[in-house]
N, C-alpha and C positions, 0 to 999 in steps of 0.2 A: 504494500500500500504506500503510495506517495502522494504528496500534495503540499499545499502551503496555506497558511492563514495570513491574509493581508488586510491592511487598513483597519487593524484593531487599534483604536486610540483610547487612551485613558488619560484623565486629567492629572497633571503633575503638580498642580497648585494654581494660584491665581496668575502667576507670571509665565508659565510654560506648559507645554504639552509633551507627553511621552507616547511613542508608538512602539509596538512590539509585534514581531512576526515570527512564526514558527515554520521552519522548512524541514519536512520529513524526508529522510534519505531513502535510497533504494534498498539498503540492507539494515539489519538490526544494529543499533548503536551509531548510526550515521545521521544524527539529528543535530540541527543548529538552531539557536535562538538568537535573533537579531533584535536589539533594542536601540531606539533612537530617542533622545530627549531634545526637544526644540527649545532653545533658550530665548529669553525675552529680547536679547539684542539681535535676533535673527539667525544666529549660528546654531549649529546642532552638535550633539555629542553622541557618537555611535559606539556600540560595543557588540561583539559577537561571541557567543558562548556555545561550545559543543556540549550536547547532552547525550549521556550514555544510556542506551536502552538494552536490557538483557532479557532474552526470551528463555526463561528457566525451563519450560517444557521441552524446548528444542535441545537444550543442553542435556537434559535427563535422557531423552530419547536417543540422542547420538551416543551418549555414554553407554547406555544399555545395549544399543545395537552393535557398537564396537566390541563390547564384552561378549555378546552372543556369537559374533563372527569369530572372535579369537578362540572361544571355547570349542566351537564347531571345528575350526582348523586343528586345534590340539587333539581332539577326538579322532578326526580323520587321519591325522599323521600317526597317531598311536596305533590305530587299527591297521593301517598300511604297513607299518614296521613289523607288527606282529604277524601279519600274513606273509610278508616277504622273508623274514628271517625265521619265524616260528620256532621249531624245536632246536635248530642249530644254535640260535642265540642263547637259549636256555642251557644247553649243554656247555657252551663256551663259558658262560657266566658261572655255572656250577664248578667247572674245572678251575677257573681263575680264582674264584672266591672261596673255594673249598679249603685251601691251605692258608695258614695264618699269614705268612709273609709272601705268598705267591702273588705275582702281578704288580709288585711295587715298581715304580718307574725310577729310572736314573735321573739325576739332576738335569743333564742336557735335554733329555726328552720332556721333562716336566716344564721346562721353560717354553717350549713350543706350544704346549697345551694352554699354559697361562696366558701367553701373548695372544694366542688365537681366540680365546674366550674374551679377552679385553678388547681386541679389535672388533669382534663380532658385536659386542655390546655397544661400542662406540658407533659403529656403522648403523646399527638399528636405531640408536638415539638420534643420529643425524637424519635418517630417513623419516622418522616421526616428526622431526622439527620442521621439515619442508611442508609446504602447502600442497598436499597430494589429493585434494578433493576432486579435482578434474580428472584424475587418473583412476579413481575408485571403481567406477562402473566398468571401464574396459578391463581392468585387472581382474575383477570378479568374473566377468564374462570369459576371459581367457582361461581362468581357473576351471570353469565348467567345461571348456573345450578340451582341456588336458585330461 
């Protein structure tokens, strides 16, 4: 919804007149209030204020929708890993974790794991920081295609 309130005049006193207009922006939070006071000497004083509007329902629905898609992705990935590896993975995990000190990594190998997890976390955070709303629908559509 967009529009404007024009020609709204209120009396500022016996010596001057004040005018206020409201401009609604195209998006939530993009609103401006313009105020003009006409002084007795013929000059005017103008000020412009931005007004923040928050649509709480939109935030809640986006948060719940994102959480639902995340949980669906985790469930799908878990089921796919179980189907692809199945009993082989269980046997390997039992063999590696069956002995007390079996499967411990050496220091040089552990550095690669730690750096890899840190880089993955950093890249994921950067991707989430970008505005990717325009790519959301094509990404979901390509996921269904795969």
